[in-house]
N, C-alpha and C positions, 0 to 999 in steps of 0.2 A: 399717302399720309406722311406727315413729317413730325419730328419732335421739335417743339417750339420753345425757345428760350426767351423769356421777357426779361431783359437786363434791368437792374436797378436804375433809377433815374440818372445817377451819376455816371453810369457806364453805357447808357443807351445812346444810339445814334438818333439824332433829330435833324430834320430838314428845316432850314430857316424859312423856306417858302417852296411852293410848287414850281416846277420848271416854267420859265417864261420864254416866249418865242417872239423873235423880231425878224422881220423880213422886208427887204426893199423890193416888194413885189411889183410896184409900178414901173421900176426900171426894166424888169424882164418883160412885162406886158407891152412896154413902149416899143420893143423891137419887133413885135409880131405884126402881121398884116392888119390893116384897119378893120376889116370885116371880122377877123378872129377876136380882136379886142372888144368889139361890140357884142359878139355872141357870149363872151365870158362874163359880161355884166349881170347876167341872170343867175349866176351861181355864187355859192359861198366860197370866196377865194381863200378864206382862212384855212380851208381843208385841201386846197390845191397842192398836188404833188408834182405833176409835170404836164406839159402839153406836147403832143406828138403830131408831127406833120409829115406824112408820107405822100410822095407823088402819086396822083391818081386815086387817092382815098380821101375820105372825110377827115378833117382834123379832129383830134380827140383831146379831151381834158380828163386827166386821171386824178382821183381824189384819194384821201386816206380811207382805210378800210376796204380798198380794192374797187371802189366805184369808178366806172368809166362812162363818160358821156360824149356822144358824137355831137360836134358843133355844126349846125346848119345842114344844108343839103347840097352844097357845092364842093366838088373835089378839089384837093390841093393842086395848084399849078406850079410849074417850074419857076415862074416869075415870083410867086409868093415865097418859095424856098430861097431864092436868090435875094429877095428883099431882106430876109432875116440874116443871111450870111454876110451881106454888106454892112450890117449894123453891129455885128458882134466881133468882126475883125478876124484875126489870124487863127486858123485851126492847126494844132500841133500834130506831130506824127501819130499820136494816139487818137486823132480825130475829135479832139475836144477844144472848145473855145469858151470864153466867159465874158462877163461884163465887168469892167474895171471897178475894183474895190467892193465887189459883191461876191456872194458865194454861189450865185446862179451858175449853172453849167449847161452848155449847149453841146450836144454830141451829134456827130454826123454819120450818115450811112451813105456810102459811095457805090457807084456802079463800076463795071470793069474798066471803064475809061477814066475813072477817078473823079467823075462829076458827082456832086452831092445831090442825092435824090430823096433823102429823109432826114428829119431833125427830131431830136428829143430835147426839149427845153425843160430842164429840171429846176424846180424852185429850191434855192439855197436859203436855209434858215439858221439864224443864230439862236441856239437853245441854251439857256443857262439854268443852273440848278440840277444838273444831271450827275454830278460827281461827288456830291456831299456824302453819299453813302460809302464811298471808297476814298474819301479824303485822307483818312488815317494811313491808307496804304501808299498813296501818292507822296505824302510828306514823310514817309519812313526812310527815304534815301535809298530805296532798293529799286532795281529794274522791274518794270511791270509789263506783262504781255496781255493784250486784250484780244479775246477770241469771240466769234459769233458769226451767224449767217449774215449775208448782205442786208442792209436796211435796218439793223437793230440799234444803230447809233454809235458805232465804234469811232467814226471820224468826228462826230459831234463831241464825244467825250475827250478825244485827243485835243480838240480845239480849246475846250474849257480847261483841261489839264495844263496846257501851255500857258494860259493866262494866269492860272493859280500859282504856278511855280515861278513865273517871271515877275508878276506883280506883287503877290502876297509874300512868297518865300524869298523874293529877291535873288533868284538863281539866274545864272547865265544860260538861257535856253535858246537852242537853235532848232528850227523846224526844217526838215528835209521834205520839201513839198513837191512831189513828182507831178501830180496832176492839178495842182493849185486848189485842191478841195479843202485843205485845212485853212489856209490864210487867204483864199479868194484870188481872183484874177487881177492882173496888173502888177506894176512894180512895187506898189505900196501895200504892205500886208493889211488885212482887215482888222479893225479895232478889236474884234472878238478874241484875238490871240494875245492881247495885252502888249507887253514890252518884248515879247519873244521875237528874235530875228528869224528871217525866213530865207532859205536858200532854194531857189527854183532849179528844177531838173529839166533840161531841154529835150531829153529822150528817156523813155522809161528804162532802157537798158543801161543808162548811166547812173541810176540811183545808187548803186553800191559805191561808185567812185565819189559821188558827192557826199555820201555818208562819211567816208574816210577823210575827204577834204575838210569837212566840217570840224573833225577832231584835230587835224594837223594844223589848220590855219586860224581857227577862231576860239580856241581854248574854252569850249563849252563845259558846263557842269551837267547839263541835261540835253539829250538829243531826242527829238520827237519824230517818229517815222510812221507813215501810213502804208499798210499793205506790203509787208515783206513776203515775197513770193517766189524767190529763186534761191538756189544753193549759194550763189555768189553773194547775194544780199544777206543770207544767214551767216556766212563767213565774215562779212563786214560787220554785222551786228556783234559777233563774238569778239572781233578785234576791238570794237568800241568798248565793250564791257571789260575786257582785259586791261584797258588803259584807265580804268577807274571812273569812266563816265557813266552816269545813270542813263538808261535807255527806256523810253516809253514808246511802245509800238503796238501795231496790230499785225495780224498774220492771217493768211488764207487758212481757214479751218473752223469748224463749228465747235469743237471741243478739244480738250487736252489729249484725249485718246486718239482723235483723228490726227492730231499733229505728230504724235508718236509714230503712227503708222505711215506717215508721209515721208518717204526717204529723202525728199528734197529739203524739207524743213525740220527734220527731227533733230538736227544739230542745235536748234534753238532751245531744246529741252535736254541737251546733253548728248544726243546722238545714241544710236543703238548699235550694238555689236554682238556677234555670235560667239559664245564662249562654250568650250567643251570641258565638262567637269570630269574629275576622276570618279571611279566606281564608288568609293566611300562617300565622297561629297554628294554625288547624285542620290545615293541611298539616304543620306542624312536629310537632304532637302526634299526627298520624295518627288523628284522630277526626272525628266529625261536627261541624258548626258549632255545633249546640246541644247542650250537655253539662250535667251536674249537678255542682255544686261545693258544698263546705262554705261556709255563709254567714258564720259567726262562730266565735269560740272556744268549745269545748265547755264545758258547765256542770261536767262531771266530768273530772278528770285521768286517772283509771284506771278501767278496766272489768274486771270479773271475771265470766266465765261459769261457773256451777256446772253442769257437765255431768252429774255424778252425785256421790254422797256421797264418792267417793274421787278425783275428777278435777276440776281447775279450769283454765280457760284465762284467762291474764292478758294484758291489753292495757295495757302501762305508759304508752303515749302515745295517748290516744283520738284526738286530732287527726290524728296520722300514720296511725292505723289507718283512720279514716273516709276520709281522702284516698286511701289505697290502694284501698279497696273501691270508691269512686266511679269511680276510673280503671280498674277491672277488673284491678288487679294482685293477685297472690296475697300474702296476709299470713301471717305466722308468729307466732301468739300463743305465749307461753310456757305450756307445759303442766306443771302440778304434779300428780304422782301420789302419793297418800298411801298408805303401807304401814303400817297400824296394828300389824301383827305385829312389825315391826322398829323402829318409831318413826322411820322415815326418810321424807323427802319427796324423790322423784326429780324432777328438772327435765328436761322433754322439750321438743322443738320439734314443733309440729303440722305434718304434711306434707299435710294435706287442706284445700283451699279450702272455707270454709263454704258449705253448700248451703242456699238459702232454705227455710224451713219455713212451712206444710206443703207437701210436694212433691206435685204432681199425678200422676195415673196416666200422663199423656202424658210428663211430665218423667222419670218413673221408667223408662218404656219407652225413651226417648231415651238415658238413662244406660246402660241395659243394652246397647243397640246400640253405644254408644261404647266400652264395655268390651270387647265382642266384636271391634270393629274394631281396638282397640289390641292385643288378644291375637294378631291375625293379622299384625301388623306386626313386622318384625324389629328395627327401630331406633327407639327412643323419645327424643324431646327434650323437655326441660322449659324453658319460656320464662319470663323474668322481666324485666319492664319494657319489653318489646317488643310490638308489635301482633300479636295472634294472627291478625287478619284478614290482615295481610301475610304471616305465616308460612304460613297455609293457602293463600294465593294462590301463593306461591313453590313450595310442594310440588306444587300442582296443575299449574302451568305446566311444572315440570320432570318431571312424571309420576312422582314418587317415591312410589308407592303403598305401598311397604314402609317408609316413614318416617312416624311419627305424633307427635302432641303429647299428652303425658300431663299430668294435673293433680296427680300424686303424684310427688314428687321421688325416692322410692325405686324407681320403675319406670324412671327415666330412664337412658339410656346417655350423654347429654351434656346440658349446660345452655347455652342461648343467652340471654345477658343484655345489657341496656343498660349500657354501661360507667359512665355517670354514676350508675346505681342500685346499683353494686357496688364501692364504694370498699374499699380494704384494711381488713380488720377488721370489715366490715359483716356483718350476720346471714346474708345470702345466701352470702358467701364462707365463713363458718364452716360453714354447712350443706353446701356443696359439698365442703369439706375433710373433714368428718366422714363423709359418705357416700362419699367417694373417687370423686366424679364429675367428669370434666373439664368446665371451663367455658370457653366461647368468647364473645368480646365483640363487640357491634355498637356502633360509635362513635356512631351516631345512629339514631333510630327511623325509618329509611327502608328501602325494599325492597332497594336495592343493598347497603347495609351488612349487613342481616340475611341476605341471600343469601350474602354472602362468609363470614359466620360459620358458616352451615349448611354451605357447601362445605368449610370448614376442619374442621368436626366430622366430616363424612363421609369426607374424605380420611384423617383420623387414625384414625377408629374403625371405619369400615365398608368398607375397601378403597378402590380408586380411584374417585373421584367421576366422572372422565371415562369410565371403563368403564360406569358406570350411564347417563351421558349418551348414550353411543353406542347403547345399546339402546332409547333413548326413541323413541316414535312421533313422526312429524312433522306430525300433523294441525293443530298450533297453531304452526307454524314462524314465522309473522309476529310473534305475540305474544312468543315466546321470543327472536326476533332483536332486537326493540325493547327488551326487558328487558335483554338482553346489552349493548346500546348504552348504556342508562342506567347499568348497572354500570360500563362503561368510562368514561363521562363522570365518574362519581364518583371513580374512580381517578385520572384525569388531573387533576382539580381538586385533590384532596387530596394527591397524591404528585408532581404536576408531571412526569409521564413519559408517553410514548406507549404506546398499547395497541392490539394487533391483535385483531380479532374473528374469529369462525369464518366459513368460506366461505358465501356466500349468493347467491341468485338476484338478477339485476340490479334488479328492481322492489323487492325487499326492501332492497337496498343503498341505493336512492334514499330510502326511508323512514328508514333509519338516518342518511343524510346530513342530511335535514331536521331530525331530532331533535337532532343534534349542533349544527347551526347555531343552533337555538333557544337553546342554552346558551352561545352565543358562543365556540365552539371550532371547530377546523378538522379536516377529515377528507378522506381520499382513498382510492381503491381501489388495491390492489397485487395482484400475481400474475396468472396467466392462468386462464381458465376450464378446468375447473369449480372451481378453487381460488381464484377471485378473491374478495377480502375487503376489509373496511374497516379503515383504520388511523386512529385518533383521536389527535391531537397537541395539545399546549398551544397557546394562541392566539398563535402566532408564525408568520409566513409560511414555509411549507415550500418546499423546492426540489423541484419536481415534475419527475421524469425522464420519459423516453418511455413507461415502463411504469407510471407512477403518474399517474392522472388521475381526476377526478370522473366518476361515471356520469351520463350525460345522461338 
C-alpha cells in the first residue's frame, strides 16, 4: 500500500496522449524466407516481438505477454538462414546486424567454426509519449541515469529523450550508439532521434573512447549513452560530467541499491569506500568502527528506476539516496504511476525499503518468518534514523514480545524517529501526517533516548507501559537495572534533575552506583528494604540523612 498524493491541477503531471507505436514491420518481414512470411499472415503482427530461426528446429514467432507460436511443421534449413543473412548485410563483432534506417535488430548465433546457425529477428518500434512523466527531470539540466531490467523500455526512453532535447530544447545532442539500437542501422540516423547527431561504435570495447571523443571533438551540451557496463565506461562518464556536459544514460542494474553493490559501476553513484571510525564517532553513530561511505560526488544527479511500463521510482538527489542506503536508513523514492486511460500521472511515495535482487531462497524464507512474526505482534513501530540494533535490544530486554518493528510504514502504529532526521516539512513528517501515524522523537541515537521514545509511544498507544513492565519476567534483572540506570543518567544530564530508580537488590544497587560514578554523577540509596532504591542526582554534594546512604 502507498500514500497517494493527488496534486492540484496546476501542479499535476498530465499526458497529452497515450504512447503511440510506429514500426516498419514489412521491411523486416521482407527479409524472411517466403514460407515464413506466409505463415505470419495468420497472426496479429501488431503484437509481434521477434522471430526466431534456429537450424533444425521449427521457426517461432514470439508475441507480447510471452506468447510463443511455432510456425508450420518444417524445420529451419541452413539455406533459409543464409537467405536472411544475405539480405541484412554485415554482422558486427557483437553478432548484430540491422536494416538500414529502421530499428529492427537481427542477432546471430554461431557454431565453433563461426558459421551462423541461428537468428533472432527482433522487431524495432518507435514508441512516443513515454517520457512525458519525467519531462521535468530531463529539462532540468541535470544528468539522469535510467535503471531497470531488460525489456522495460530504457532504450525507447533514451530515443525519445534525444529527440526532445535536440528538437524542442534546441540542445546540441550527441548519441553514442554502440549497437545502433538508439538511432537504427545504417549511416543515417532514424528520424525518431530528431536532430540529435549519432556517433557509431565499431566495437563494444571502444564505447569509452567514443564517449570521450564526442566531448573533445563535437562540443555537445548533452550526451546520450545506452548500457554503461564497464569500469572504464563509468570513468569516461565521470570525465564527461566533470566537463560540464549533461549525461543521459542507462546502466546494467535493476535498482539503485544494485548499482551501489556493483563494484564495477558504483563509481556512477559516487563510489564506495571503507572508512574506519574512531571510538567516539562509532559510539555516536551506533555503528561498527569499519563502515561503508560514499567516496565522492555521484556522476549522475538523478536516478530513475523503471519498475514497469507504468511505474517509475525517482531519486531526485542521488547523493542523499546513496548515503541513506549505506547507513541502513529507509529511503522514500518518489513513485510516479502513469494512467494512460485518463492521461494523468499520480505521484506516490514508496513505503517499502528496496530489497536486494536477486533474493536467495534463505532470504525469502527469512522474510516469510519475519512477516509471520509481525502478524503475531499487536503493536508495530516504524523506525527512521535510529539504530534497529538498539531498538531490538530494548524490546528484548523489556521482554516486549508483542511489540515489533515493521519495514512498511502502512503497518505501523507509531513511528520512532531521530529528531535531527525529521525537521518540520521533511519527507518523513509528511508521510507521518498523510498516514495519520503518531511520531515520537529520540533526541540522539542512543539506547536511553530511544527507550524513552518507545515508552512514550506505548503509554500513548498501547495502554500503560508500567502495566506491561509489571508482567515482565525477571530473568534478566541485572541488565534491565543497568539499562534503567543509563536512562536515568541521561535524564539527569540533559534535564538537570534527580531521578529515582525502581527497587533493587543490594548487589544490583552497587552495580548501579558504580555506573553512575563512571559518568561523574552522584547517587545514593533511599527507602527501606524491600523497597530500597537508587536516587541519581546532578553532580552537587547531597545532604545525606540517616536513611540515605550508599550501599557498601
